[in-house]
C-alpha positions in Angstrom: 16.3 33.9 -5.8 17.3 30.6 -4.2 14.0 28.8 -4.1 15.7 25.5 -3.4 17.3 27.0 -0.3 13.9 28.3 0.8 12.3 24.8 0.4 15.1 23.3 2.5 14.8 25.8 5.3 13.4 24.1 8.4 13.1 27.5 10.2 10.8 28.9 7.4 8.8 25.7 7.4 8.2 25.8 11.2 7.4 29.5 11.2 4.9 29.1 8.4 3.4 26.1 10.1 3.2 27.9 13.4 1.6 31.0 12.0 -1.0 29.2 9.9 -1.9 26.8 12.8 -2.2 29.6 15.3 -4.8 31.1 12.9 -6.7 27.8 12.7 -6.7 27.5 16.5 -8.0 31.1 16.8 -10.9 30.1 14.5 -11.9 26.9 16.3 -11.6 28.5 19.7 -13.8 31.2 18.2 -11.5 34.0 19.1 -11.9 34.9 15.5 -15.0 34.1 13.5 -14.7 32.2 10.3 -17.2 32.9 7.6 -20.1 30.5 7.2 -21.7 28.1 9.7 -19.7 27.1 12.8 -17.7 24.0 11.9 -17.0 23.2 15.6 -20.6 22.2 16.4 -19.9 18.5 15.6 -17.2 18.4 18.3 -19.2 20.3 20.9 -22.3 18.3 20.4 -21.9 15.0 18.4 -18.4 14.1 19.5 -19.0 15.1 23.1 -22.2 13.1 23.1 -20.3 10.0 21.8 -17.7 10.6 24.5 -20.3 10.4 27.2 -21.7 7.1 25.7 -18.3 5.6 25.2 -17.2 6.6 28.7 -20.2 4.7 30.0 -18.8 1.5 28.5 -20.7 1.0 25.2 -20.5 2.1 21.6 -23.4 4.3 20.4 -25.7 1.5 19.5 -28.7 3.6 18.5 -27.0 6.5 16.8 -27.0 6.2 13.0 -24.4 9.0 12.8 -21.9 6.7 14.4 -20.5 5.2 11.2 -16.9 4.5 12.2 -14.9 1.4 13.0 -14.4 0.5 16.7 -10.9 2.1 17.3 -12.5 5.4 16.4 -13.5 5.4 20.1 -9.9 6.4 20.9 -9.8 9.9 19.3 -13.3 10.5 20.6 -12.2 9.6 24.1 -8.7 11.3 23.8 -9.8 14.7 25.2 -10.1 13.0 28.5 -6.2 13.1 28.6 -6.5 16.9 29.1 -8.9 17.2 32.0 -7.9 20.8 32.6 -9.6 21.8 29.4 -13.2 21.4 28.4 -13.9 18.7 25.8 -13.9 20.8 22.7 -10.8 22.7 23.6 -8.9 19.5 24.4 -9.9 18.0 21.1 -8.7 21.0 19.2 -5.3 20.9 21.0 -4.9 17.2 20.3 -5.8 17.7 16.6 -3.1 20.4 16.4 -0.6 18.1 18.0 -1.5 15.4 15.4 -0.9 18.0 12.7 2.5 18.7 14.2 3.3 15.0 14.3 2.6 14.8 10.5 5.0 17.7 9.9 7.7 15.9 12.0 7.2 12.7 10.0 7.5 14.5 6.7 10.6 16.4 7.7 12.1 13.0 8.7 11.0 11.4 5.5 12.4 14.3 3.4 16.0 13.9 4.7 18.8 12.1 2.8 19.7 11.3 -0.8 16.8 11.2 -3.2 14.6 13.0 -0.7 13.1 16.4 -0.5 11.1 18.7 1.8 8.5 19.4 -0.9 6.2 17.1 0.9 6.5 19.0 4.1 5.6 22.2 2.2 2.5 20.5 0.7 1.3 19.7 4.2 2.2 23.1 5.6 0.4 25.0 2.8 -2.4 22.6 2.0 -3.9 22.0 5.4 -4.8 25.6 6.3 -6.4 26.0 2.9 -9.1 23.5 4.1 -10.0 25.9 6.9 -10.8 25.2 10.6 -12.7 22.0 9.6 -9.3 20.3 9.9 -9.2 20.7 13.7 -12.9 20.1 14.1 -12.8 16.5 12.9 -10.7 13.5 13.9 -9.4 13.0 10.3 -6.1 14.7 11.0 -5.4 12.1 13.6 -6.2 9.3 11.2 -4.0 11.0 8.6 -1.1 11.1 11.1 -1.3 7.3 11.5 -1.4 6.8 7.7 1.6 9.1 7.1 3.5 7.2 9.8 2.6 3.9 8.1 3.9 5.1 4.7 7.1 6.6 6.2 7.8 3.3 8.1 7.0 1.2 5.1 10.2 2.0 3.3 12.3 -0.1 5.7 9.9 -1.6 8.3 7.1 -3.5 6.6 5.9 -5.1 9.8 5.5 -1.7 11.5 3.7 -0.4 8.4 1.3 -3.3 8.4 0.5 -2.8 12.1 -0.1 0.9 11.6 -2.3 0.3 8.5 -4.4 -2.1 10.5 -4.7 0.5 13.3 -5.6 3.2 10.8 -8.2 1.0 9.1 -9.9 0.4 12.4 -9.9 4.1 12.9 -11.6 5.1 9.6 -11.3 2.2 7.0 -9.6 4.1 4.2 -6.0 3.5 5.5 -6.5 -0.1 4.5 -5.8 1.1 0.9 -2.2 1.9 1.9 -1.4 -1.8 1.5 -2.1 -1.7 -2.2 1.4 -1.0 -3.2 3.1 -3.1 -0.5 5.3 -5.7 -2.2 6.4 -7.6 0.9 4.3 -10.3 2.5 5.4 -9.2 6.0 3.4 -6.0 5.7 0.2 -7.9 4.8 0.6 -10.5 7.5 1.3 -7.9 10.2 -1.8 -5.9 9.1 -4.0 -9.0 9.2 -2.8 -10.1 12.6 -3.0 -6.6 14.1 -6.5 -6.1 12.7 -7.8 -9.4 14.1 -6.3 -8.7 17.5 -7.5 -5.1 17.7 -11.0 -6.0 16.5 -11.3 -8.8 19.0 -10.1 -6.5 21.8 -12.7 -3.9 20.9 -15.5 -6.4 20.7 -14.6 -7.8 24.1 -14.1 -4.4 25.7 -17.6 -2.9 24.9 -20.8 -4.0 23.2 -21.6 -2.6 19.7 -18.1 -2.5 18.3 -19.4 -3.3 14.8 -22.9 -1.8 14.9 -21.6 0.9 12.5 -21.8 -1.7 9.6 -25.6 -1.4 9.5 -25.8 2.4 9.8 -25.1 3.4 6.2 -27.5 1.2 4.2 -30.1 3.9 3.6 -27.7 6.8 2.8 -28.6 9.2 0.0 -26.1 11.2 -2.1 -24.2 13.9 -0.1 -24.6 17.4 -1.6 -20.8 17.9 -2.2 -20.2 14.6 -4.0 -19.6 14.0 -7.7 -22.9 12.4 -8.1 -24.7 15.3 -6.4 -23.9 17.5 -9.4 -26.6 15.5 -11.3 -29.2 16.7 -8.8 -27.8 20.3 -8.5 -28.3 20.7 -12.2 -31.7 18.8 -12.2 -33.1 21.2 -9.7 -32.8 24.0 -12.3 -35.2 21.8 -14.4 -37.8 21.1 -11.8 -36.5 17.9 -10.1 -38.8 17.2 -7.1 -36.3 16.0 -4.6 -35.0 17.8 -1.6 -31.9 18.3 0.6 -32.1 17.1 4.2 -29.8 16.3 7.1 -29.5 12.5 6.9 -26.9 10.1 8.5 -24.8 13.0 9.7 -24.5 15.0 6.5 -26.6 17.1 4.1 -27.9 14.7 1.4 -30.2 14.7 -1.6 -33.3 12.6 -1.1 -35.9 11.9 -3.7 -36.5 10.4 -7.2 -33.5 8.7 -8.8 -31.2 9.3 -5.8 -30.9 5.5 -5.4 -29.9 5.2 -9.1 -27.1 7.8 -8.7 -25.9 6.2 -5.5 -25.8 2.8 -7.2 -23.8 4.3 -10.0 -21.3 5.7 -7.5 -20.9 2.2 -6.1 -20.4 0.9 -9.6 -17.7 3.5 -10.3 -16.0 2.5 -7.1 -16.0 -1.1 -8.1 -14.6 -0.2 -11.5 -11.9 1.9 -9.8 -11.1 -1.1 -7.6 -10.9 -3.3 -10.7 -8.4 -0.9 -12.3 -6.3 -0.8 -9.1 -6.3 -4.6 -9.0 -5.2 -4.7 -12.7 -2.5 -2.3 -11.9 -1.3 -4.4 -9.0 -1.1 -7.5 -11.2 0.7 -5.7 -14.0 3.1 -3.5 -11.9 6.7 -4.6 -12.3 8.9 -1.6 -11.7 8.3 -1.0 -8.0 10.4 1.6 -6.2 10.7 3.0 -2.7 7.9 5.5 -3.3 5.5 3.2 -5.1 3.7 2.4 -1.8 2.9 6.1 -1.2 2.0 6.8 -4.8 -0.3 3.8 -5.0 -2.0 4.8 -1.8 -2.5 8.3 -3.1 -4.1 7.1 -6.3 -6.3 4.5 -4.5 -7.7 7.1 -2.0 -8.2 9.6 -4.8 -10.2 6.9 -6.8 -12.4 6.1 -3.8 -12.9 9.7 -2.9 -14.1 10.9 -6.2 -16.4 7.9 -6.7 -17.9 8.0 -3.2 -21.4 9.0 -2.4 -19.9 11.4 0.1 -17.0 13.9 -0.3 -16.8 15.7 3.0 -14.4 18.6 3.4 -12.3 16.7 5.8 -11.5 14.1 3.2 -9.1 16.6 1.7 -6.9 16.2 4.8 -6.3 12.5 3.8 -5.4 13.5 0.2 -3.1 16.4 1.3 -1.3 14.0 3.7 -0.8 11.3 1.1 0.3 13.8 -1.5 2.8 15.1 0.9 4.4 11.7 1.5 4.7 11.2 -2.3 6.5 14.5 -2.7 9.1 13.5 0.0 10.7 11.6 -2.8 12.6 13.8 -5.3 11.8 11.5 -8.3 8.0 11.1 -7.5 5.8 11.4 -10.5 2.9 12.9 -8.4 3.9 16.6 -8.3 1.1 17.8 -10.6 -1.7 15.7 -9.0 -0.5 16.8 -5.5 -0.8 20.5 -6.3 -4.1 19.9 -8.0 -5.3 18.5 -4.6 -3.9 21.6 -2.9 -5.9 23.8 -5.3 -9.0 21.7 -4.6 -8.5 22.3 -0.9 -8.7 26.0 -1.5 -12.0 25.6 -3.4 -13.3 23.3 -0.8 -13.1 25.9 2.0 -15.1 28.2 -0.3 -17.9 25.8 -0.8 -17.8 24.7 2.9 -18.2 26.4 5.1 -17.9 29.9 3.6 -20.7 29.6 0.9 -22.3 26.3 2.0 -25.7 27.9 1.8 -25.2 28.3 -1.9 -24.4 24.6 -2.2 -27.4 23.4 -0.2 -29.8 25.6 -2.2 -28.1 24.7 -5.5 -27.4 28.4 -6.2 -25.5 28.6 -9.5 -22.5 30.0 -7.6 -22.4 27.0 -5.3 -22.8 24.6 -8.2 -20.0 26.3 -10.0 -17.7 25.9 -7.0 -18.6 22.2 -6.8 -17.9 21.7 -10.5 -14.5 23.3 -10.0 -13.6 21.4 -6.8 -14.8 18.1 -8.1 -13.3 18.7 -11.5 -9.9 19.3 -9.9 -10.2 16.1 -8.0 -11.2 14.1 -11.1 -8.2 15.7 -13.0 -5.9 14.8 -10.1 -7.2 11.2 -10.1 -6.8 10.6 -13.8 -3.4 12.3 -13.9 -2.1 10.4 -10.9 -3.4 7.1 -12.2 -1.7 7.7 -15.5 1.6 8.5 -13.8 1.4 5.5 -11.6 0.8 3.2 -14.6 3.6 4.8 -16.6 6.0 4.6 -13.7 5.4 1.0 -12.8 3.8 -0.8 -15.7 4.7 1.0 -18.9 8.4 1.2 -18.2 10.6 0.0 -21.1 12.8 -3.0 -20.1 16.5 -2.1 -19.9 18.6 -3.3 -22.8 20.4 -6.6 -22.1 24.1 -7.1 -22.7 24.6 -10.2 -24.8 25.6 -13.2 -22.6 24.6 -11.4 -19.4 22.3 -13.4 -17.2 19.0 -11.7 -16.5 18.0 -11.0 -12.9 14.7 -10.1 -11.5 14.6 -6.6 -10.0 14.0 -6.8 -6.3 11.1 -4.5 -5.2 12.3 -1.6 -3.1 8.9 -0.9 -1.7 7.7 -2.7 1.4 
């Protein structure tokens, strides 16, 4: 069987994408009912409520669930572009179009020598495994911006920098995409764009940066790595509880602050390792930017106090960009993320009741999903180090002048 030919078939890719996305749309439009709680309620209530506030000319100043940078107002307001649909329907359609935009970018990135459409297949297969949550959050739109930045970064560092800044003001995490950028132009473009956009948002409406004070009293979200401590502790009489807090189901009670601080410490240690890698990295290639971004987002996802299901969209998108390069070292971590996406849809929304109540089946699913993410993180970090730091220097021909290798990444 010619598996290489199948992977290179644009028709099969498009048919698979179309079939799986039609199914997702049927679920979010509630033509078909997906098991578990309705994941579209955030769009129909929270997002639409924010839309009304933003349309009135202000950010949600008194709503602690608004925890997003100022440019996040754009995807929340975007359903207004389709006035012939109600708010939720328009949002789902736009989310699907963002999904299609990512596929187009990956197909473009996979063309040419040294490129492959494996990345497009990761996106086509990985996204529907997350379930209808993909179209019920604006993360797919942020991921589209991040993928565009990485695709542009190979030859257009200024465009990459501008897109990274735009993405960071949508949902912060795209700022990590600059980690592997070797050219100063990308950083300068990002800083200038961020300053200009932030100033425009602050001038346009009051409360652009109110979100900065809305997360200080967060607990530990029930799906996070740290939450496993309390899931197990509940079997031994821990006296805390699960409650809806700051927009998610969180553990509240004794020692939650300790685990939350430990998560922040792990994030700081992860950042320290990433900084060390950046200082030590010497063998930078065209795909280093994507691989470094993938590792960085993995590190900050697994160490976060919150691992929401939609975070998997980010990871699948970044993994897909990595696998657009035929010599990428991220194949195994990428497919571990795809496997974690399948487990994610099982723990949310299908059996989320088991997770909230710390039923042993829900706890087992969390151990499996978070274990896959930890394994992907450690493996990806090792491969990034081996590919860029622990690379043996080429043997020199006697008498030949040495010349510094010019970074290929932007």
